[in-house]
C-alpha positions as CSV (number, residue, x, y, z in Angstrom):
1,M,100.1,97.4,149.7
2,T,97.9,99.5,152.0
3,V,94.2,99.8,152.1
4,R,92.4,101.9,153.9
5,V,89.9,98.9,155.5
6,S,88.8,101.2,158.6
7,F,87.4,103.7,156.4
8,L,85.6,100.9,154.2
9,I,84.5,99.3,157.3
10,G,82.6,102.9,158.2
11,C,81.5,103.3,154.9
12,L,79.5,100.2,154.5
13,G,78.1,100.4,158.5
14,A,76.6,104.1,157.4
15,L,75.1,102.6,154.1
16,T,72.6,100.7,155.5
17,L,69.6,102.1,154.7
18,P,65.7,101.5,155.9
19,T,64.4,101.1,152.6
20,A,64.8,97.6,150.9
21,L,68.1,97.3,148.8
22,A,68.5,95.1,145.7
23,D,69.5,91.7,146.0
24,N,68.2,89.6,143.2
25,G,67.9,91.9,140.0
26,R,70.6,92.8,138.1
27,L,73.4,89.9,137.2
28,I,76.9,89.8,139.4
29,A,79.6,92.0,138.3
30,T,77.1,93.9,135.9
31,G,77.5,96.8,138.2
32,G,81.0,97.2,137.8
33,A,83.7,98.2,140.6
34,S,84.4,101.9,142.0
35,S,86.2,104.0,139.7
36,I,89.3,106.4,141.3
37,E,86.7,109.4,140.9
38,G,84.2,107.7,143.2
39,T,81.4,106.2,140.1
40,A,80.4,102.6,139.2
41,G,82.7,101.6,136.4
42,G,86.6,100.5,135.9
43,G,89.6,101.6,137.8
44,L,90.3,104.1,135.9
45,T,87.6,105.0,134.0
46,P,83.8,105.2,134.6
47,W,81.2,102.8,132.5
48,A,77.5,104.0,131.7
49,V,76.1,101.4,134.8
50,L,75.1,102.3,138.0
51,A,76.2,101.7,141.0
52,G,74.9,98.6,143.1
53,Y,72.4,96.0,142.0
54,G,69.6,98.1,142.6
55,E,66.7,97.6,139.5
56,R,63.8,99.8,138.9
57,H,62.3,101.1,142.8
58,E,65.1,99.7,144.1
59,W,68.0,101.6,145.7
60,G,72.0,100.1,145.2
61,A,74.8,101.4,147.1
62,T,78.8,100.9,147.2
63,A,81.8,101.6,149.4
64,F,84.9,101.1,148.8
65,A,88.5,102.0,148.8
66,T,91.5,102.1,146.7
67,T,95.2,101.9,146.7
68,V,97.6,102.3,143.7
69,N,101.3,101.8,144.4
70,L,103.7,103.5,142.0
71,P,107.7,103.9,142.2
72,D,107.6,107.5,143.4
73,Y,104.0,108.2,144.4
74,R,101.1,106.8,145.9
75,L,97.2,107.3,145.7
76,D,94.9,106.5,148.2
77,V,91.0,106.4,147.6
78,A,87.6,105.9,149.9
79,G,84.8,107.0,148.9
80,V,80.9,105.9,148.7
81,A,78.0,105.9,145.8
82,L,74.2,105.6,145.9
83,A,72.2,104.5,143.4
84,Y,68.0,104.6,142.4
85,D,65.4,103.1,140.5
86,N,68.7,101.9,137.6
87,R,68.3,105.3,136.6
88,I,70.6,108.0,138.5
89,E,73.8,107.8,141.1
90,L,75.3,110.1,143.2
91,S,78.9,109.7,144.2
92,F,82.1,111.0,146.6
93,A,85.2,110.3,146.4
94,R,88.5,111.3,148.6
95,Q,91.7,111.1,146.9
96,R,95.1,111.3,148.8
97,F,98.2,111.4,146.2
98,D,101.4,110.9,148.0
99,L,104.0,112.7,146.6
100,G,106.9,110.4,147.6
101,S,110.8,111.4,146.4
102,L,109.3,113.9,144.5
103,V,109.2,116.4,148.1
104,H,113.2,116.3,148.7
105,K,113.7,116.0,144.9
106,L,111.7,119.8,144.3
107,N,112.0,120.9,148.1
108,L,107.8,121.0,148.1
109,P,106.6,122.5,150.7
110,E,103.9,119.7,151.0
111,D,104.0,115.8,150.7
112,S,100.9,115.5,149.1
113,L,98.1,116.6,147.0
114,G,94.1,116.0,147.6
115,Q,90.9,116.4,146.1
116,D,87.0,115.5,146.5
117,V,85.1,114.7,143.9
118,L,81.2,114.4,143.5
119,G,79.4,112.8,140.9
120,L,76.3,112.6,139.4
121,K,75.9,109.9,136.7
122,V,72.0,109.7,134.9
123,R,71.0,106.9,132.6
124,L,69.8,108.0,129.7
125,F,68.5,105.2,127.8
126,G,68.9,101.9,126.9
127,D,70.5,98.8,129.0
128,V,73.9,96.8,129.4
129,I,71.8,93.5,128.7
130,Y,68.2,93.5,128.3
131,D,67.9,96.3,125.0
132,T,68.6,96.6,121.5
133,L,70.8,99.8,122.3
134,P,73.7,100.0,124.5
135,Q,73.1,101.5,128.1
136,V,74.0,105.1,127.3
137,S,74.4,107.7,130.4
138,L,75.6,111.0,131.4
139,G,78.1,112.1,133.9
140,L,79.6,115.1,135.9
141,E,81.8,115.6,138.2
142,Y,82.6,118.5,140.8
143,K,86.1,118.6,141.4
144,H,88.1,120.3,144.3
145,Q,91.3,120.4,145.6
146,T,92.1,120.2,149.4
147,G,95.4,122.6,148.8
148,F,96.3,124.2,146.0
149,E,100.0,125.9,146.8
150,I,101.8,123.4,144.6
151,P,99.2,122.8,141.7
152,R,99.4,127.2,141.7
153,L,103.8,126.7,141.6
154,V,103.4,124.3,138.9
155,G,101.0,126.7,137.0
156,A,97.5,125.6,137.1
157,K,95.1,128.2,136.6
158,R,92.4,127.1,139.2
159,D,91.6,124.7,142.4
160,S,88.4,123.7,141.6
161,D,86.4,122.7,137.9
162,V,83.3,120.7,136.7
163,E,83.7,118.4,134.3
164,G,81.2,115.9,131.8
165,Y,81.3,112.3,130.3
166,L,79.1,110.4,128.2
167,A,79.5,106.6,128.4
168,A,78.2,103.6,126.6
169,S,78.2,100.0,127.8
170,R,76.9,96.7,126.3
171,L,77.4,93.3,127.5
172,F,77.6,90.8,124.5
173,M,76.4,87.5,125.6
174,G,78.7,84.3,124.5
175,A,80.9,86.6,122.4
176,A,84.2,85.4,122.4
177,F,84.3,81.8,122.4
178,G,81.2,81.3,124.7
179,Y,82.5,84.1,127.5
180,N,80.5,87.4,127.8
181,V,82.2,90.7,127.1
182,L,81.3,93.7,128.2
183,V,82.6,97.1,126.0
184,N,83.0,100.6,127.4
185,G,83.5,104.0,125.1
186,S,83.5,107.3,127.0
187,L,84.0,110.9,125.9
188,R,85.0,113.1,128.7
189,Y,85.1,117.3,128.5
190,S,87.7,118.3,131.0
191,R,90.6,120.4,131.5
192,A,92.0,118.9,134.6
193,N,95.6,117.9,135.2
194,E,96.2,114.3,136.2
195,T,92.9,113.8,136.4
196,G,92.7,117.4,139.0
197,L,95.0,116.5,141.5
198,L,96.9,119.0,139.7
199,G,94.8,121.7,139.3
200,F,92.9,122.6,136.3
201,G,94.3,124.5,133.2
202,G,97.1,125.6,132.9
203,D,100.1,127.9,131.5
204,R,100.2,125.7,127.9
205,R,96.0,125.2,127.6
206,D,93.6,126.3,129.7
207,S,90.6,125.7,127.6
208,R,88.6,122.0,128.2
209,S,89.8,118.8,125.5
210,L,87.8,116.1,124.2
211,L,89.2,112.8,125.9
212,K,88.5,108.9,124.9
213,E,87.9,106.7,127.2
214,G,87.3,102.6,126.8
215,A,87.7,99.3,128.8
216,L,86.5,95.6,127.5
217,A,86.1,93.1,130.4
218,L,86.0,89.0,129.8
219,L,83.8,87.4,132.0
220,L,85.7,84.1,132.4
221,N,82.4,83.1,134.3
222,P,80.1,84.7,136.7
223,R,82.6,85.6,139.5
224,W,86.2,86.3,137.5
225,A,86.2,88.9,135.0
226,V,90.1,90.4,133.1
227,G,90.1,93.2,131.0
228,V,91.9,96.3,129.9
229,E,91.4,99.9,130.3
230,Y,92.7,103.4,128.3
231,R,92.3,106.9,129.5
232,E,93.3,109.4,127.4
233,K,94.7,112.9,129.3
234,P,95.4,116.5,128.5
235,D,98.4,118.2,128.4
236,N,97.9,121.7,129.9
237,L,101.1,122.3,131.8
238,S,104.8,123.0,130.6
239,F,106.3,122.2,133.1
240,A,105.9,118.6,132.8
241,G,104.3,116.1,130.5
242,E,101.4,114.3,130.9
243,S,100.9,110.5,130.1
244,D,97.8,108.6,128.8
245,W,96.6,105.8,131.4
246,A,96.1,101.8,131.0
247,D,95.9,99.1,132.5
248,V,95.2,95.5,132.9
249,F,93.1,94.2,135.5
250,V,91.6,90.7,137.4
251,G,88.5,91.2,138.8
252,Y,86.7,88.4,141.5
253,F,82.8,89.1,142.2
254,P,82.4,86.0,145.3
255,N,78.6,87.7,145.9
256,K,76.9,90.5,145.2
257,H,78.3,92.5,148.2
258,V,82.2,92.7,147.7
259,S,84.4,92.8,145.3
260,F,87.9,92.8,144.5
261,V,90.1,94.2,141.4
262,L,94.0,93.8,140.9
263,A,95.9,95.7,137.8
264,Y,98.9,96.5,136.9
265,A,98.5,100.3,136.1
266,R,100.5,102.1,133.3
267,L,100.4,105.6,134.1
268,G,103.8,106.7,132.6
269,E,105.5,110.3,133.2
270,I,104.0,112.0,136.6
271,A,104.8,115.8,137.5
272,T,108.4,115.5,135.6
273,L,109.0,111.3,137.4
274,D,108.7,108.9,134.5
275,H,108.1,105.2,134.1
276,Q,105.3,105.2,136.9
277,N,103.5,102.2,136.3
278,G,102.5,99.6,139.7
279,T,100.1,98.0,141.1
280,Y,96.7,99.1,141.5
281,L,94.4,97.4,144.6
282,S,90.7,98.4,145.4
283,V,87.8,96.5,147.6
284,Q,84.3,97.2,147.3
285,G,81.0,96.6,149.5
286,S,77.8,96.3,147.5
287,F,74.2,96.7,148.7
């Protein structure tokens, strides 16, 4: 698996801030990892947590690189996120989806799809650990295609869109035979085809759908976590079905400055090709 390490190193250097960054605030691993859309959470879904480990009046920041290797495709993502006061998060991710064997099968004009994702997340209330209420965050994502020719050919209606989600996260201390358990549930309002890589809206349906997402993580100790994720998807295009996504992951957090996530991702049918299940690897630096 090829991770864009050079991009990650560049992001780490660019995020050296003149202000004091968090070091001893939130517990390790409670900032989550980086989702494929750049915001803090799991790999496939955002959580209510914010990037980095910043507490009140502190900054937190992350930079990440992710690769997902499937039988017929490959997704590469790199991005950054910046949070302040454990209240607000800004994120950016650039995605490249290599179409692999589909290029020759359908005689496509391009060999990849691309998308930029700009995210804003605000913690509304609660805390993932220290409050009687779960941490609840509201997020908005602006997604823009870097090339719209192929999505237009398959029936997509637009090359950019805004979608929103509401996420709730809670860490239950000692809930499973003495182990800590993190639970996240989200609702997303979206009309993105394959998260936006195939445009937005389609010939079958052009309105937004309310979609369910969820994650469950078992913290084996302060540095290791295992869990599962689920992401419901719409079905807007008649040329191919769109499967819901799921994964089983292992996260390793050796310290507050670096983390690794390895997963088996079950993505099903993508653009007429079924059984797109494979490996997911993400590397994240936190400040």
